[in-house]
N, C-alpha and C positions, 0 to 999 in steps of 0.2 A: 397619540402618534409617537413612536420611539425613533429618535434619530440615531443613524449610524455615526461612527467615530469621526469619519471624513465630513459628513453633513454637519455635525456639531461644530467641527473646527471651521468649516467654511461659513457657518452662521455666526460664529464668534467674531471671525475676521470682519464680516459684513457689519456687525454691530459696532465694532471698534472703529471702523472707516466711517460710519454714519456719525458716531459720537465725536470724532475728530472735526469733522465738518461743522458740527453743531457748536463745538467750543470755539471755533473761529469767530462766531458772531459775538463772543464776549470781548474780543480784543479791543474795540474802540472804547469800551466802558470798564477797562481793567481796574482802574483806581475806584471806581463806584463798587465794583465787585469786591476788591480787597477790603474796602470799608465795611461793606455788608458782611463779609465773613469776619472781620474783627469785631464787629458788634455782636455777631452770632457767638463768637468766643467768649466775649464778656458775659453774655447772657448765660452761657453754659457753666462758666465758672462760678457765677453767682448762685445758680441753681444747685450746683454740686456742693457748694460751701455751706449752705444753710444747715443741713443734717450735721456737719462736722462742728459747726458753731454751737448748735444745740447740745451735741454730745459733750463738747468741751465745757459748756456752761453747767450742764448737769453734774459733771464730775468735779469740777474745780470752783464754781461760784455758788451754785444753789445749795451746796452743802455747808457754806459759811454761815456766820451769824447774820441776823436780820439786818443790823446797821450796815454791815459790809455790802450785802446784797442790794439794798436800797441806794447806797452811795455809788454803786457801779452801774446799776441798772439804767439810769438815765443816759449816761454816756454810750452804753451799749445800744440803746434805743436809737439814739441820734445816728450812730455809726450804721446801724442796720437800715435806718430810713434813708441815709445818704447812699447806701448801696443799691437800694431799691429805686431811687431817683435815677441813678445811673442806668439801671436796668430799663427803666421807663423810656429814657431817651434812645438807648440802643434799640429797644423794641420798636419804637416809632420809626427809626431809621430803616430797619429791617422791613417793616410792612409797607412804608411809603416809598422809600427811595429803591428798595428791592423790587417792588412792583413797577416802578418807573423805569428802572433798568430793563426789565422783562418787556415793558411796553415799547421802549426804544428798540430793542432787539427785534420785536414783532415788526415794527415799522421798517426797519431795515430789510428783513425778510420779505415783506410785502412789496418793497420797492424792487428788490432783486427779482421777485417773482413776476411782478408787472412788467419789468423791463424785458425779462425772458420771453413773456408772452407777445411783447412787441417785436422781439427778434425772430420768433418762430415763423416758419413759412406757411403759406396757405395750406399746404398738405397736412400740416398738424391740425388746422381747424377743420379740415374736411374729415378728419378721423375722431375728433373730440367734441364734446358738448359744452356749450357756454356755461350751463348751470354748474357742471362739475368743476370747471375752471373757477367759478365764483366760490364755490365751496372750499377749494384750496386756498383762495385769497382771504376768506373770512373765518370759516369754522375751524379749519386746520390750524391756521396761524395763532387763533386764540388759545388753542390747547398747547401749541408749541411755547407761547408766551408764558403760560402758567408753568410749564416745565422749566423754562429758562430761569424763572425767578425762584420757584420752590425747590428745584432740583438740587443744586449745589448746597444751598442754605440747609434744607432738611437733612441731606446726607451728612453735611459737615457737623451740624449741632447733634444730630442723633448718634453719629459715630463718637464724637466726643464725650457725650453723656454715657454712652454704653461702656467705653473704655474706662472713663473715670470712675463711674459707679462700680464697675466690676472689680477694678483694682482696689477700691476701698472695701468692697465686700470680702475680697480675698484677704485683707488685713484683719477683718473682724473674725471670720471663720473660713479656712481654706477648704475644709472637707464639704461643708454645706454649699459653698460656692461652686466647687467642682461638680456637685450633684446638680445644681441649678445650670451649670454650663451644658451638661449633657441634654437636658430638656430643651434648652435654647438652640443647641445645634440641630436637634430634630425639627424644631420649628423653623430654622433657617433653611434646611433642606427642603422641607415642605413648601415653604414660600417661594423658592427658586423653581421648584417643580411646577407649582400652580401657575406662576407667572409665564412660564413656557407654554402652558396649555392655553392660557387666555390670550396670548398675542395674537393668534389668527382671528379671534372673535372681534377684538378691537380694531383690527385692520379692515375686517369685513363691514363693521359698523360705519367706518369712515367712507366706504364705497357706497353703502346704503344711503347715508345722508346726503352724498353727493347726488345720487339718483333722485331723491326727494327735490333737491334744489333745481336739478335739471328739469324735472317735471313741472315744477312751479314756474320756472323762467319761460319754458316753452308754451305753456298755457296762457300766461299773463301776456307775452310778447304777441301771441296770436289771438288775443281776446275777441277782436272784431271778427275774425274769421270763425271763431267758436260760436259767437252769438248769431252770426249770420246763417250758420247751418243748424242752429238750435241744438248744438252738440254739447251743452254744458253737462249732461248726464255722462257722456262718454269721457269728458275731461275729469269729472268727478271720480269715475271708475278708475282711470289711469292714475290719478294722484292717490286714490285710496290703496291701490296695489302697492305703489312705491312707498307710501306712508306705513303701511302694514308690514312691509318687507323690513323696513327700518325698525318698527316696533318688535318684530320677531328677533332681529339681530340684538336689540336692546335686552330683550327678555333673556336670550341665552347668556348674555354678558352678565345680567344681574343675578342669574341662577349660579353662575360660576363665582361671582363676587361674594353671593351670599354663603356658599359652600366654603369659600376660601376664608371669609372673615370668621364664620362660625368655628371652623377648625382652629383658627388662630386664637380665638377667644377661649376655646377649650384649653389650648396650650397655655395660655396665660393663667387660667384657673389652676392647672396643673402645677404651675410654678409656686403658687400660694400653697397648694396641698404639700408640695415638697418642703417649702419653708416651715410650714406648721409641724409637719411629722418629723423631719430631721431636726428642726430646732428643739422640739420637745425631747427627742432622744439625747441631744447634746446638753441640754439643761439638766436632764435626769442624771447624766454621767458626769456632770460638773465641769464640762469643757466650754459651756457658754453661759453668760450671765443674762438674766431677764432684761436688764437695761440695754445690754448689747443687741438682744433680739429686737428690741423696739427701734433702735437706730438702723439695724439691719433691714427692717420692713420698709423704713423710709428710703433707703438706698435701692431696694428692690423695686419700689415705685419709680424711682428715678431710672432704674435699668429697664423696666417695662415700657414706660411712657415713650422713650424714643423708638422702640421697637414698634409700638403702636403707630406711631407717626409714619415710620417707613412702610408699615403695611397698608395704611389708609393712603399713602402717597402712590401706592402701586397703580391705581386706576388712572391718576394723572400722568404717570409715567407712560403707561401703555398708550393713552390717547395722543399724548405729545409725541412719543416715539413713532407711532404710526403715521401721525400727521407730518412730521419732519421727514420721514421716509418717502412719502408722496411728494413732499415739497422738492427733495432732492432729486427724485426721478424726473421731475419737470425741468429743474436747472440743468440737469446733465443731458437733457434731450438736445442733440446738436441740430441747429436749424439746417434744413436742406439747402438753403440759398444763402450764402454769405459772400462778402468781398473776398476775392482771391489775394494772396500775398502779392504786393507790388501793384495792386489795382490803382488806376489813375483817374482823376475826375474827368468826366465827358464835358468838354468846353467848346464854345463857339460852334454850336450845333447848327448845321445846315438842314438836316432832316431827310437825307437820303438813307433808305432802309433797304436791306437786302437779306432775304431768306434763302439760305443755300442748303439744299437737300435735307430740310429739317424734318425729323420724325419725333413724335412724342406719344407716351403712353402714360396713364395714371396708374401707379403701382404695378400690379400684375395684369392689368387689363390689355386688351389688344390695342394696337396702335390707334390713337385718334387722328393723328396726322402722319402721313407715311411719304417721306422722300418729297416734301414740298419745296419748290423754289419759286421765289417771286421777288422782283426789284421794284421799289417805289421811289420814284425820282423826288428830289426835294420840292416841297411846295405843292405837290400834286394831290389830288383828292382821289382816293381809291375806294370803292364800295365792295363789300363782300356780301354775297346773297347765296341762298340755298336752303335746303331743308334743315329743321332742328336736328341737332346731334351730328351735323356734318363737320364740326371742328372750327366754326367761325370765331367763337368766343375764346376757344383754347388758343387759336392762332393769334389773337390779339394779346392774350394774357402772357404769352411767351416773351412779347417785346419788353415789358417792364420787369421781367424776370419774376413774376408771381410763381412761375414754375420755370425749371430749366428743360432745355431740349434733351431728348434722350439721345439723339445724334444729330449731326449737322451743326450749322451755326447761324447766328443772326448778328448782322452788323448795322451800325448806325454811322454814316459818313466813313466807312471802311473800318470802324473800330468794332471788334468783337465785344458784344455786350457783357460778356463774362470777364472781360479785362478792364472794365471800368467800375467805378464805385457805384453801389445801389443808389445812394442818396442823389448823386449827380444823374444817374440814368433816369430815375423816377421823377426827378424835377424837370427833366426835359419833356416829360410826357403828361398830357392832360387827358382825363378820362371822364366822359359823361355817360352814365349808364341809365338802363331803363328803370331799375330799381334804385331810386335816389335815397340816400341815407341822410337824415337830418339829425344832428346832435341836439341834445337837451339843452337849450339855451335861447338866446335872442337871434333875430334875423341877422343883425350885425356880426355876431360872433360866428354864425355859420357861413357867411360870406368870407369873413376873414380868415376862415380856415384854409383858404387857398393860398395864403401868403402871410407867414408869421410877421407881426410888427407892422402890418399895413396901416396906412393913415386913413382917416375918415374920407378925405377927398378921393382916395384910390378906391375904397369900398363903394362910394356912391357912383363913381365912374363905371366900375364894373357892373353895378345894378342897371345903370342906364343902358349900357351896351347889351345886357341881357334882357332889356325891355320889362323890367320888374321894378324900376324906380318909383314910377307913378303909383303903382299899387301899394308899395310900401308906405309912402307918403300918406295914402288914404287911410291907414291903419291909426287907431288912437295913439299908440305908442311908437308909431313909425319904425325906425330901425331897432328900436329896443323891445319890438313886440316879441313875446315868447311863443315859440313855434310848437311846444308840446313834444312829448317823447316821440322820436321818429318823425317829427313834424306833423303830428297828427291834426294840428289846428289849420293845416294848409291844404289846398287842393293838389292833386297831381301835377297840374301844369305850373302852379306857383312853385312847387318843390323843385320841378325840373328847371325852372328859369333861375332859382337860386343856385342850383348846382352848376349851371352855366355861368352865372356870375362868378362863382368860386374859381372856375377855370380861366375866366378872363383876367381875374386878379393874379392868378398863378402866371398866365401868359407863357405857356410852354411852346416850343417850336414844332412839337408833334402832338397830334391829336387823335384820340380814339372815341368814336360815338358808337356806343354798344346799344343799338336799337332804342335810341333816346327818345323817339316819339311814338313808339309802337303802341303804348298803353294810354295814349291821350285821345280826346275827343278832337274833332275837325278844327274847331276854333283855337284850341290850345295848340294844336300842331302847327297851325298857320304862324301864330305868334313865335313859337319856339323854333320853327324852321328858319325864320328870318334871323333869329338870334344865333343860331347854328351856323348859317351861312356867313354872318359877319364874324363869327368866332373862327371859322375855317379859313378865312382870308390870309394868304401869305404863310400858311402853315402846312406841313404834310399831315394829311388827314386820312385815316382809315374809318370807314363807316360800315357798321353791321346793320342791315336794314331788311325788314320784311315788307314794308310798305314801299313798293318800287317807285311810286310817284316822287319819293323824296331823293332818289339818287339819279334821276334821269340826266342831270347836268354833270355828273362825275366824270373826271377825266378817263377813268377806266373802271369797268365792272368786271369783278372776278366771281365766277360761279364755283362755289365750294360744296362738295358732297362728301360722303364717307369714303369716297374712292379718290379724294384729292381735288385738284383744280381741274375742273371739266371744260369750263369756256372762259374766254377773256375778250374784252373789247369794249367800245362805246355802246350806249344804249341803242343807237341806230344800228350799229353793226351786229349786235346780238339779236335784235328783232329780225333782221334780214337773214340771219343764220337759221332762224326758226327751230332752235334747240331748247335746252332746259330753261334759259332765261326767258324766251319768247312764250314758253308754255306757262310759266309762273305769271308773267305779265298778263297774258290773255285771260287767266283764271281770275286776276284781280280786277280787271277793267272791262272784260266782255263777258263775264259770267260763265265762261266755258269750264266744263269739268274734265 
């Protein structure tokens, strides 16, 4: 693909902008970076000086008498040994602390990326896969770390050696060095061209490995569903496809790399051909000594070696650059929902909620909610019922600002929720969902998640209120019992009661119960219903329910369909009305269709 002049300029500007952002991560470790570069400078000087020392000794010492040579050679040996001891310590610093600097930068980047993932809104997670995000946190950042360490060091050492050796080569024989320069320039142009050609393939490889991680994460997270449907073969086929797509991407890269390195190896051989042919010509006409040709060859090796390093570094650079580009794309994704300028904490919450002409849509979809208005008095218990897809969960998700209203406004105690800080808003709201998430850890840690820094007594009190304390004590390790990934070692009812204990510990003035008992058996439901009734006392509570038996005592029942709020009233009033609610109730309790 040939870029136009304007495209090439835009591409160059983009690369420079990305590199500037990359350089910022060196700032906290600038002294470590300077020390690394200083050590690299010393190593380069020592490497460049050896042929010069050899040349000097050959011309000035080794032509002397035996006694003079033997008298001097011991001191020279000690001096050279001391020089290489210095090189040893410099090399140790470059390899160890240079990598440590890269690892620290990687840690900073991982922290920034993780913090950004925490800031991003639900809509981002609706569009992106967890496996791909994990790939950016792990695989991409490792490649970036390698770039951070080896990049400046390789470029600095190689540039220094190339300039130093080229300058000395010019002093030995200008004409032969200029011929060498022509071949080198062809090699450089070829390298730049091939790098531009390889960049899309490396970027594609990052995408493909993210797809592999995504497939793996998806399959392992849902392994119980996979096995229950005996769909291991289906999952193997899905993983095989993503795995082979990644392999195809790597094959393309390695073919390009093979072609790239083979051509550069050819150019290096061409350099030696040029030296032998031109050297022979210059020796024949008397403008070059045979001893100078030997020294010249030593410096040519010094000249070619850093070029080799830069060429081999190409793959690391492409991987690191592609990874950092993806990293920056995430960091520069603006969260949909943030605190507005001047947002104030929501304090002394009574719990009066008012939805005023609220409409909402997901991206370009049609409205999920359309001009909905509803007032919920402080301390009241309101139930939302209606068909799936009618907008009940969306209605509740707007209150803690998991999504922002498309139009209209929502207030708590008269405060527009967009005018208060997100932390204070969400701290005022407790949510118990049907799909309970348990973190990988102990029962104590999962309950304590409801309130940072909670005491043992507070955790136990919350568990008692949730009717789970006795069960916890019956376990061998009590509150230290490991729950397994996503709470796999607990039943649905036990997990639900732990989530209720979590909210008891949080003690919010507003409560949302999103079908909290719909997936449970009758016995578990009775236990949990008692816990929920206790939890709802003296709080403004919004209940989403499909089991209508659980909401008969609500202060008000609101029937929500895809056409908005259709009915409102108490259980008795809605039955007498013989409308939608009565229809649903009769279906559940009288078997009517």
